[in-house]
C-alpha positions, 0 to 999 in steps of 0.5 A, a space after each residue: 500500500 503506497 502513500 501519496 508522493 509528498 506524504 510526510 512521515 514523522 514523529 512527535 514529542 513535547 517539551 516537558 516530557 523530554 527536555 529535562 533541565 527544568 531549572 537550568 539556564 534561566 528557565 522559569 517554572 511551569 505548572 507541570 513543575 508545580 504539579 510534580 511537587 503535589 503529593 500523590 499527583 504523579 505516579 510514584 512521585 516522579 517528575 520531569 526534572 530530567 526526563 530524557 535530558 533532551 535539552 543536553 542530548 538533542 544532537 544525539 536525538 536528532 541523529 537517531 531521528 535521521 537514522 529512523 528516516 524521519 522526514 518531519 519532527 513535531 516538537 513543542 517549545 517550553 514557554 517558560 524556558 523562553 520567557 521565564 515569567 511568561 511575559 516580558 524578559 526573554 531568556 536568550 539561552 532558552 531561545 537559543 536552545 530552540 534555534 540550535 535544535 531547528 538548525 540541527 533538524 534542518 541539517 539532518 533533512 528533517 522538517 520542523 513542526 513547532 507547537 507553541 503550547 503543549 501544556 507547560 504554562 508559565 507558573 508566574 502567569 498561573 499566579 496571575 490567574 492563568 487562562 482565567 485572566 482576560 489578558 492571557 490571549 495577549 500574553 500568548 500572542 506576545 510569546 508567539 510573536 517572539 518565536 516567529 521573529 526568531 525561527 520563522 525564517 527556517 520553521 514554516 509549520 506551526 501549531 498553536 495549541 495541543 489538545 485543549 480538551 486535556 489542558 482545560 478539561 483535565 487541568 481545570 475541571 478534573 484536576 488530574 493534569 496541571 495545574 490540578 484545579 477542580 473548578 466549576 463550569 463558569 470558570 472552566 468555560 472562561 478558561 476555555 474561551 480565553 484559550 480559544 482567543 489565545 489561539 486566534 491571537 497567536 495566529 495573528 502574531 505568527 502571520 504578523 511576525 513571520 519572516 517567510 511563508 508559514 503554515 499554521 494549524 491547530 491540534 485538538 484531540 480527535 474524539 472519534 465515533 465510527 459506524 459499526 457497519 459501513 451502512 448509511 444508517 450507522 454512518 449517520 449515527 456515528 457522525 451525529 454522535 461525533 459532532 454532537 454535545 450531549 452532556 456537560 463535559 470538555 471531552 468533545 469535538 465541536 466546542 473546541 473545533 467549531 469556533 476555530 474552523 466555523 466561527 461559532 460555538 455549537 448550538 447544542 453546546 450553548 444550550 447545555 452550558 447556557 447558565 455557565 457561559 462567560 461573557 463573549 465579546 462582539 468580536 471574539 468569534 472573529 478573533 478565534 476564527 482566523 484563517 488557518 492552513 491545516 487541521 492537526 488532530 491526535 487520534 488514538 482510539 474510537 468508539 463504534 455506533 449503530 442506528 438502533 430502533 426508533 432512530 436511537 444512536 447506540 454505542 456498540 460494546 466491545 467484545 470480551 477480550 477486545 485488544 487493549 493497550 497498556 493504557 487500557 485504551 481499545 485498539 480501534 484502527 477504524 478511528 484512523 479511517 472515519 476520524 479524518 473522513 468525518 473531520 474533513 467533511 465538516 471542516 474542509 482543511 488538509 489534515 495531519 495526524 499529529 499524534 497516533 501511537 500506543 503505550 506498551 510494556 516494553 523492556 530490553 530483552 536478554 539479547 539487548 533488543 526491544 521486541 515491541 511486536 504489539 506496537 508494530 501490529 498496532 501501527 500497521 493496522 492504523 496506517 492501513 486504515 489511514 491509507 484507505 481513507 486517503 484512497 477514498 479521497 481524504 486529504 491527509 498530508 502526513 502522519 506523526 507517530 507518538 512518540 519518537 522516544 519513551 518519555 514522562 507521561 504526565 500523571 502516569 510518570 514513566 510508567 507508560 512507554 509510547 516511544 519508537 526508541 527505548 529510554 533507560 531512565 537511569 542511564 538515559 541510554 537510547 535504543 531503537 526498538 523493533 518498531 523503529 526499524 519497522 517504521 524506518 522501512 515504512 518511510 523508505 518505501 513510502 507505505 506498507 508491504 501489505 
């Protein structure tokens, strides 16, 4: 199965999960530095102070990316590494790190995709209200403009936010992610609205300060529903559930996507949250609805739906013993067919799969290798589904495997391994897993053997 000629094969990481150097060279604290000090918040009390030590080992890591054959690498910038207080004074050592990283990637023939925000919000700004502060969109725009001015002569692909469902829903409602708050709905929705305004302001800042042609995208979670059978009634059921809001939750698509791509909040969501909505300014939706070039989406799993009696949309339960990852997420390759298809139908943008992968209980075998056959099988199945979507007319431009290396998995600490490259977190030794060698061949042939 061949993929399109210019299809981009990549892998992804985020700053806090790999960089380490948490308080070195002038970096400020982030809310994740704060969260990791909170008793009981992180598995076994672990933290990202060192993580993969990518800050010091990035030349080695880029060399490994080149060995795997990556054509693109999606990474995030640590906002407090560049601006320790979140606004104002720039930390030149922090900015220089990303300058050198970009040069290293380009020298290796790897196209950088830069994500502005992957959850490590500056601690000093959190003390001023964080995403609840009405100035937060301007703070974020200032940060975006600084990065654009420094890097956009070489970085042409930019992403504003990664997974607002997580950093607002899990960070401000359930409290399982940083900053660990458990707020009522009016405050959660206010933080979410400011985050969407920050997206729009950042797009404006990137375009105003860009030194060359740039492409700008956005990377929410793709919460995928797919039809139990490839029949019109089930397809209709899956589509309606996927783009509907049925309860008070941040775990949905349209609250986070419709404003960005369509310039409005969904009507059913406005009804559900009618007593909790923050003030929405007369120009807010115009700010949020900036023209952007691509739709990045993170897809790991999905849920099957069918149309039942009386036109009731029904979830189809998993069979006993259905395959699960080490995170207990169901293995559902159909998600990488129907997700991109449904998203393109609704939002009409070229698509990048900005994350896809699986947690696996990997360890070094007695022969010195890491035989992660489940990850190879998982990725093969998902790429087959994605390839079929492309053949059926969905405009998917690239695929980023999560992740290039094992790393700090947020509240799960170092328990969950998602990498193509194994990291020994005691010695920091990197070892290519069998899946990395397999992915190397996929990239080389631009597709799958079968």
